[in-house]
C-alpha positions, -999 to 999 in steps of 0.1 A, spaced: -126 -59 -318 -136 -87 -295 -142 -82 -259 -117 -109 -250 -86 -88 -260 -91 -59 -235 -104 -83 -209 -72 -104 -211 -50 -73 -212 -67 -59 -181 -64 -93 -163 -27 -93 -170 -23 -57 -158 -43 -65 -127 -22 -96 -119 10 -76 -125 -2 -49 -101 -13 -75 -75 22 -91 -77 37 -57 -72 16 -50 -41 24 -84 -26 61 -87 -35 75 -51 -32 89 -36 -1 92 0 -12 61 20 -4 63 40 -36 64 9 -57 34 -4 -38 15 28 -47 25 24 -83 12 -12 -83 -21 0 -69 -23 25 -97 -17 -2 -122 -45 -23 -107 -69 8 -109 -59 13 -146 -68 -24 -153 -102 -18 -138 -106 14 -159 -98 -6 -190 -124 -32 -181 -150 -6 -174 -145 11 -208 -143 -22 -227 -175 -35 -212 -192 -1 -217 -184 -2 -254 -195 -38 -257 -228 -31 -238 -235 0 -259 -233 -21 -290 -258 -47 -277 -282 -22 -260 -299 7 -277 -292 31 -249 -261 53 -250 -258 61 -213 -221 52 -212 -221 46 -175 -188 26 -177 -170 57 -190 -186 78 -162 -174 53 -136 -139 54 -152 -138 92 -147 -148 87 -111 -121 60 -106 -95 83 -121 -105 111 -97 -103 86 -68 -69 74 -80 -55 109 -82 -66 117 -46 -52 83 -35 -18 89 -50 -17 125 -36 -25 114 0 -4 82 -3 27 101 -14 22 126 14 20 98 39 51 81 25 71 113 25 61 120 61 70 85 72 103 88 53 112 121 70 104 106 105 119 71 100 145 76 73 132 47 52 103 38 30 109 1 33 76 -15 44 92 -44 63 112 -19 85 80 0 93 64 -27 114 42 -5 135 41 32 135 29 32 172 60 13 183 89 33 196 125 24 189 138 -8 206 163 -7 234 196 7 222 219 -8 248 218 -46 248 237 -47 281 208 -30 298 189 -62 295 189 -88 323 207 -121 321 176 -138 307 170 -112 280 144 -93 299 148 -57 311 153 -53 348 124 -39 369 125 -3 379 144 3 411 160 -32 414 195 -19 407 192 7 434 179 -19 460 207 -43 451 234 -15 455 218 -4 488 219 -39 503 255 -45 493 
């Protein structure tokens, strides 16, 4: 088998995963797309390892060893990633990435009438001073 077939297949898998990472809003689908990209890399590693072992006399199979290492890293990544997504879902109630703008931000003002006339929040103590002078 030619090297071009698995190389083209892995390029298609990687591009599909990249599209999934860039276009999806659900965090679990983004994690699945990252796994698809890692599997494309694994396919490339094994294909080039077989191709190089045919041309070279050594049978070290370093591509297959790197594939096993990548699989172990991917398993750890998906375990930690799912734990983080579940924790965020329990705290925020959604796994939509667009709605999770910044985890350090608190919720916005709930009462829109608490804002001042220009849209800004009034300074602390200004309402008490205004009532005292009236």
